[in-house]
C-alpha positions as CSV (number, residue, x, y, z in Angstrom):
1,X,0.0,0.0,0.0
2,X,2.8,2.4,0.8
3,X,4.5,1.8,-2.5
4,X,1.2,2.5,-4.3
5,X,0.8,5.7,-2.4
6,X,4.4,6.7,-3.2
7,X,3.9,6.1,-6.9
8,X,0.8,8.3,-6.9
9,X,2.5,11.3,-5.2
10,X,5.8,11.4,-7.1
11,X,7.5,14.6,-8.2
12,X,7.5,15.0,-12.0
13,X,11.2,14.2,-12.4
14,X,10.8,11.0,-10.3
15,X,7.6,10.0,-12.2
16,X,9.5,10.3,-15.5
17,X,12.3,8.2,-14.1
18,X,10.0,5.5,-12.9
19,X,8.2,5.4,-16.3
20,X,11.6,5.1,-18.0
21,X,12.5,2.2,-15.7
22,X,9.3,0.5,-16.4
23,X,9.7,0.9,-20.1
24,X,13.3,-0.5,-19.9
25,X,12.0,-3.5,-17.9
26,X,9.3,-4.1,-20.6
27,X,11.7,-3.6,-23.5
28,X,14.1,-6.2,-22.1
29,X,11.5,-8.8,-21.3
30,X,11.6,-12.2,-23.0
31,X,8.1,-11.7,-24.4
32,X,9.1,-8.6,-26.2
33,X,12.2,-10.4,-27.6
34,X,10.1,-13.4,-28.6
35,X,7.7,-11.3,-30.6
36,X,10.6,-9.5,-32.2
37,X,9.5,-6.1,-31.0
38,X,11.8,-3.1,-30.5
39,X,10.8,-0.4,-28.0
40,X,12.4,3.1,-28.2
41,X,13.4,4.0,-24.7
42,X,13.8,7.7,-25.4
43,X,10.9,9.6,-23.9
44,X,8.9,11.9,-26.1
45,X,9.4,15.6,-25.5
46,X,7.1,18.5,-26.1
47,X,7.4,22.3,-25.7
48,X,4.9,24.1,-23.6
49,X,4.5,27.4,-21.9
50,X,2.5,28.4,-18.9
51,X,-0.4,30.7,-19.7
52,X,-1.3,33.7,-17.8
53,X,-4.2,33.4,-15.4
54,X,-7.4,34.8,-17.1
55,X,-9.0,37.9,-15.8
56,X,-12.6,37.7,-14.9
57,X,-14.7,40.9,-15.1
58,X,-18.2,41.4,-13.8
59,X,-20.2,43.6,-16.2
60,X,-22.7,46.0,-14.8
61,X,-25.6,43.8,-15.8
62,X,-24.0,40.5,-14.7
63,X,-26.8,39.5,-12.3
64,X,-29.4,40.1,-15.0
65,X,-27.4,38.0,-17.6
66,X,-26.9,35.1,-15.3
67,X,-30.4,34.9,-13.7
68,X,-32.5,32.0,-15.0
69,X,-35.7,33.6,-16.4
70,X,-37.9,30.6,-15.5
């Protein structure tokens, strides 16, 4: 149970490391070799940026626009 909890609350770097270890274990398994599969152990990378927090404005007639007319 403790190992399950630990795997759920890993820091991003540690999570990537454990995924890479799992991939390596799978790639070197006898089943993968028997099937003649090759697994690329290089993780995919993407570029991303953190967006600014959106600003929320309340218009003068906000209450009227959001009230259900029923």
